[in-house]
Every structure is written in structure tokens, then in C-alpha cells.
N, C-alpha and C positions, 0 to 999 in steps of 0.2 A: 186770796187773803188782801186785805188793804193795809192794816196797821199791826204792829206789834207794841204791846203795852206792859206797863209795870203799875204797881199798886204802892202808895204811900200813905203812912199814918201818921201825921204830924204830932198827934198827941201821944205815941208810944215810942218815939224816938228823938234824936237832936236833929236840929236843923242842918247842922253840919254833915251829919251822916246822910240825910236826904239829897243834899245838894251834890255830894260824892257820887250818890248812887245814880241821880238824874244824869249827871255828865257821864259817868261809865256806861249807863245804859244807852244813851244817845250814839255813841261810839260803836255799839253793838247792832244798831238799825232800830232801836225802839223810838216811837213817835206818839205814843199815847199814855197818859196816866189816868188812873183810878184814884180817885183821893175821896176819903170818907169823912163825911160830917155826923154820922149817926153815933157815933162814941165819943164826941167831942163835948166836953163839959166847962169850957172856958166862956167867958163873957163874949159878946158879940163884937166889941172893940178888939179883944185879944184874938179872936179868930180872924178879923179883917187884916189885922197887923201881920200875924204870922202867915196866913195862907198866901197874902199878897206877895210877900216877900219869896217864898217858895215859888209860886206860880211864876212871877216875872221872870226868875232864873231859868224855869222849865219852858217858858215861852221863848226865851232867848236861844234855847237848845232844839227848838222847833217842836214842842210837845203840843198836842191837844189834850185838855184837861176836862174831865168829867167828874163832878162831885156827886157823891151818893148822899142822898137827903130822904126825908118821909114828911108827912103831913106834920109830926110832931115837930121836926125842925122848923118848919114853917111857923108854927106857933111859938116855938121858944125864942126865936130870933125875930118874930113880929114880922114876917114877911108874907105878902100876899101873892097867889098864884098868878094874879094879872099884873104884878110889878116885880119882874126879876132883876132889877137894876143891881141888888146887893151883889149877885154871882157876878155879873160882870165887872164890877167894881174891884172884885178880888180876883179878877184875870181868869175866870173859869170861860170854858167853851160851851160847856152843857151841864145839866143836872141829871142825875139818875133817880127816878122815883122807885125806892125799894117797896113802898107802898103806895098805892095809886089814890086817884079821887074816884069821880064817878063816870069819866070817860069824857064828858063835855069840857070840864076845867083842863085836861090833858090837851084836848083840841085847841082850845082857846090859847094855852101857853105855847103850842108852836107857832103862832104869831106873834111873839114876843118882840117887843121893840130892839132888843138886844141881840135879836138873832141866835139866841142860844139854842143847842140841840137839846130835845127833851128826850131822855132814854127810858124806856119801859122795862121792867122786870119781865123776863121771857119764860121763867120757868114754873110756869102754870099752865096746864091745858085747860083755860076757860075761854069765854068769848070776849075777854077784856079788851083785848087787840081789835077785835071785830067792832066792838061798841065805840071805841076811839074812833076808827075809820068811818062809822056811821055819822059821827059828828064833823066828818070832812075836815081832817086837820091839815096843815102844811107838811106834806110828807118829806119836804127837802130839810126839815127840822125834827123828824120823827125817827129815832133810831131803838133797838133793842139789845138788852143784855141779860145774860143769864146770872144766876147766883152762883156763889161759891158755899162749900159746906165743910165747915172745921170739924165736926163730929165724925168719927170712923163709922162707915156703913150708912150715912144719911145721904150721900150724894146722888145725883140722879143716874137712873138705868139710861142704857143707851137708847132703848125703844122709847121710851118717855121722852127723853131729850130730844129725838129726832121729831117727835109729833109737836111738842113745845115749839121747836124751830121753825117747823113748816107753817106754823100759825103766822110767823112774821115774814118768812121768806115769799109766801104767797102774794104778798102785798109789794115785795120787791124793796123791803126794809132792810138797812144795815143792820147786822148783827154782832153779838160779841160773847164771848165765854173765857173762862179761867183756866189756867194749868197752875200747878203748885211746885213751887222750889223743894227740892229733897234736903236742903242744906240743915244742918242741926241748928236748934235755938231760933228756928224762923219763927215769924209771929204775924197776926193779922190783926183785925179790930178787936176781937173777943178773947177771952182767957183761954179757951180751949185751942190747943194747936196741934192737931193731928193731920195736918194738911188742910189745903183749901182748895180742892179741885171742884169743878161743876160736876164732872163725871166721876162716879164713884170707882170705877175700872182704872182711873188715873191715879188714883191715890198713892201708890207706891211705885209708879214707873218714873223712870228718868225724865226730866223735865222736857228735854228735846223730843223725846217719844211722844209725849203727851201732844207736843206741838204737832209732830208729824201726822198724828191721828187725825186732828182737827183739819190739817190740810187735805189729807185723804177722803174726810167726810165732804168737802166742798161746800158746807153750808154757812161755815162762821167765817165773817170778814176780819174781824179784829180778835187776836187772841192775847190775853193778858196774864201776866204771872201776878199771882193773887198776894203772895205774903213776902214778908222782908226778912233777911235779904238773900237773894240767890248768890251762889257762889261765883267768883271770876270764871271758873271753869265752865259753870252752866251758862253764862252769858256769853262767853266765847265760842260756845257750840252754835250760836246764832249767826257767827259772822261766817261760818263755813257751809251753812245749809241754805239750799234754795227755799224761797218763800213763796214761789208761785206753783210749785208742784212737791209731789213726795219725793224725798231725797234719802233713799235706803243707804244706811250704814253697812258697808260690807267688808269681809276679809278674803283677800285673794288666796288662791292656791299659790302654793310655791312654784317660781319659775314658769309661769305662762308666758307664751309668746307675746310679742310686742303688739301684733294686730289685734289679737283678743283684749289687751289692755285698753286699745284706742276704741275699739267697739264700746268696751263697757264705759268709759269715762268721756269719751268725746262725741260718741253719736247721740242724736236726738231720739228718745224713746217713748213709745206710746203703745198700749195696749191695742191688739186688733179689736175691729168692731164684732166680727164674728167670734165671740169669745168661747175658751175652752174651759171646761170644768178642772183640767188638770194642769194647765199652763197659762201663763202670762206670756204673750208672744210679741216681740218688737221686731219686726221684719226687714225695715229698711237696710240694715247692714248686709243682708243677703244679696240685696242688689248692688250695693255699692262695692261689695268684695267678692263679685261673683267669679273673677279670674283668679282669686287666690286659693292656695291648696291649704285646707285647714285639716292638718294632721292630726291623729288620735293620740293624745297624751295623758289624759286624765279620765278614764271611763269607769267610774265605780259599778258594782254589780246593781246597787240600790241607789237611786236618786232619792232624797229627802225633801221635805217641804223646806222652801228656802234655799235651796240649791240655785245656782245661776249657772245656766248652761248656754254654750255656743256649739251649735252643730259642726260636726266635721264633714270633709267633703265626701265621706262615705254615704251621706243622706242627699247626695245630689243637688238640686237646685234648692234645697234648704240649708245649704252650708253657709256658715256666717251668721245664721238667725239666732238672736239671743232669746232666751226663754227664763223664766222663773217658775219653779216647781210649786204647785199649789197643793200638791197631795204627794204623798210617797208612791213612787212605782219602779218597776223593773226597768234598768237600762238595756236597751238594744244591743250595747256595746260599741255605738257609733257616736253617742253624746258625751262631750267633754264638759266636766263640771270645772268652772274657772273660780268659783268663789261661792260665797254663803252669807245670806243676810244676818245680821246681828241677831241673836237669840230673841231679845226682847222687843225686836221690830218684825219678827215673822208675822205676828197676827195683822199687821198692816196690809200684808197681801190681799187678805180676803176683802178690802175696801177699794181696790183697784177695779174701776169700773171700764166698760168699753170706751175705747179712744182715750182714756186717761192718759195723762203724761206722768213721766217718772225718771229719776236720775239715781246716780250712785255716787257717794263718796267714800273714800278709804278709811277704814276704821283706825 
């Protein structure tokens, strides 16, 4: 993951609220803004004044700003695809083409004198990006971003999402997608407000869990909150979680020994390359703690999916190995269950690939 992002809708709220949101988000590690021109109805002069004020403040806080536009916006504002100076004047770093041109225009736009990023809609399984690439764009200024979907049941399915994303990642292009806050009374650019996810499966999940899922998939560079305004609690979650790997939220068993706690939270974990259908295996700790006596203290008869296990010394040279159960299985009586992954994050286990890194945070 490269950047965390937020979305702002200047026509839907006050500048004061937007400024406070930008400031608060910057303190939680956010550094990208999706700003929408599609639903703006003000004059060109009014747009320039308002967006410049907001964008200048955002730039002071270190944000990159991408504006969502379409050919209609170009017509309404009398902007030509070969002169993008208007967007530079209002302090934007790039534009997102919600609806594209023919491919040649996009290619030409990537060589714009203002050095703006040209972001392409990723949520269609067509040869659109291939056509742009055929016209030999400046890849340094070409990026992609998925759509969000305010109407329930209309978001992308995971299989289709992966295929659309592959159309861009095969060219090494930077990618982005949206996650949705669960805050009440949140809003986006349109009247319908049933959440604004890219993936339909994310619509009712906690915001931080949606984020972790994209991190687990390893194909999306920039992850953007689509609606305003997330709660302070939601934003604060991003201060605690790792951005470079899946960070499982877990609940520990009572009174587990200190060494087991150190293994869970202090050791560097990754899944072995020779993967198992039943377990995620992190094996470095069994080498580091090979002299330690791991006593049996919590060995339930049945191990459930999402259980975190540290093997006892009854397992010989496996003693100290950390495991995550991918399926339900019978315990041999030698495996200690030391904690459990939060219920709404258990599905993330299925996305951990060979050699993929992961960590834990206490719930």
C-alpha cells in the first residue's frame, strides 16, 4: 500500500468542516484526497475560488489531490484535454476520468505541461487501458482508480474486481479503490447513501476490516475512504494498524505466559512457502525459543478457524511455532490456543498467500 486517502465533496458541506476533516485525517496517516467535480453546479469562478482555498490547505498538510471529472465537465468549464492548466491553478495534482475519451486523448494528456496525473476508471473489464497503452502514454503520469457504488447490491464482486485490477497491474500502474465508513448520516456525491464501497462484500463491514482486506489482496496501492465523515473512532484505528501487511485484531486467552505474548506481538511473522490447507505457519519463533519449555496450559479438544496456536514442547522441534487455524480440527492435546482472531476478520485468513507477512494487534 502506498497511500491512505479521504474523499471530500465541497458542494455538500461547509469549508470549515472539510478543513477540520483534512487536518484530522493528516494526523491519522492520510495523504491523498479524492475530490469530485461531477456534481458541482457552481460557476467556473466560484469553483476556482472554493477549490483553491481547500486544496491549498490540503497541500500544506501533505496531501495529493485528484479531481473526479468527465467530458461533460470539460465542456461545462470550457476546458480542452490538451490544456489542463485550470486544474493546476486550483492546486490539483491530477484528474480522474470517470468517463474516458478514445485512448489517444488520454495518452496525450499524460504528457501535459502541468505534469498532472491522469487517473483512469478501473471498474470495467474492457480493453480501454490496453488502447491507451497502444498510444504510448507517459506511464509516470498514468494511474488507475476503481469506482464506488452507493446503491446496495451494486458493488463489484471480488472475482470481477480482481480481473479489472489485473488489467492495470499487468502494466505496473498505480491502483486505487474505495472503502466506506459505517458512520450514520455519512454522505457522498449522490443522494443515495447506502455506503460507498468498491466491493459489495465490504458494504457492511467495519471500515478498518475493509482496509485490511485490500492490504491482504496486495493489488491496490491507494485505499480511499469514499464518504464523509468517518467517526473519530474509525480514523483512530488507522493509527494503530500496520499499513504494509495484514494486522489481525485478536483477543488473547486469559493468563497466557509472557513468552507466548512476545511471540505473538514482537516476532516477525510470515506464512511458510510450503503452505498447508489447514494452517498458516510462522516458524521463526521455534528456532529463537528452541531452549524454552512451552508448557501445555490451554489445549481445547477442538481447534476452530481463527484460533491462534503456539505449539507446546510436547511437539518436539515444533515447540514455539505459531499457527493460525484455517479450518476446524481436532486437537492432539499438545497445542495451546493462545488467542482468537476477531470474528469479522476471520475471512482474511483465506487471503494470506505463501510468504505473505502478517502481524497482530490486541483487540
